[in-house]
Steps between C-alpha positions, in 0.01 A plus 500: 500500500622848421582727797471816288446636153871512417529117508448254209265425328435857377162613374488596123366845596773542744749441233316728253518772760870460533530553121232761451588758773862547388385509136255766571739712690764453223251601232398821688876593538573429129191628329290732712770701685689617186184648338377688806606860563784527750272661760263212491763223422691524828209486749307247292801275480574531872140428586490186274830366636395556857165327440692210323746471789210502748322234304807284497570545870133428606486200273808360662357565845169342410674189340760454774259455788353167616123529470430169677284546822676402820211271592512329166880464535465316836216285359718389205788435729283275716376322189856444373613381851743786548558636845360834587743759633232720645246762394596695192504879491405519872178337457371322800449120492150362504336466835511117491877468493534479130294184444234499232141496632209426279286748683757773452408775247695464176528710186489344159774591253337502151856518343638189672159335545568413860384606845721740670524420873 
């Protein structure tokens, strides 16, 4: 299972974005900037490059995080027989000492198709 969006297998839209964003910035620099008047060229180029850099930065931040819920991580660790180190991200353990109870409220993950304890 992937821990974040920067691990293989990559999504085709993800790869397309890696190609499209630099291509669009390069096209702006090569074709739009030279035909603009100097008074408009400098601010427009700075704005486009800052927006492009912000897009690349926030895309990296978004892809580098682990979106897996801490409860789901513990549940999957229990299913795989791995030992639990403790609650992740400061989340408190369930009131029953970490054992699964059929009467306990659970959430259903529609992506994974399992109950999240």
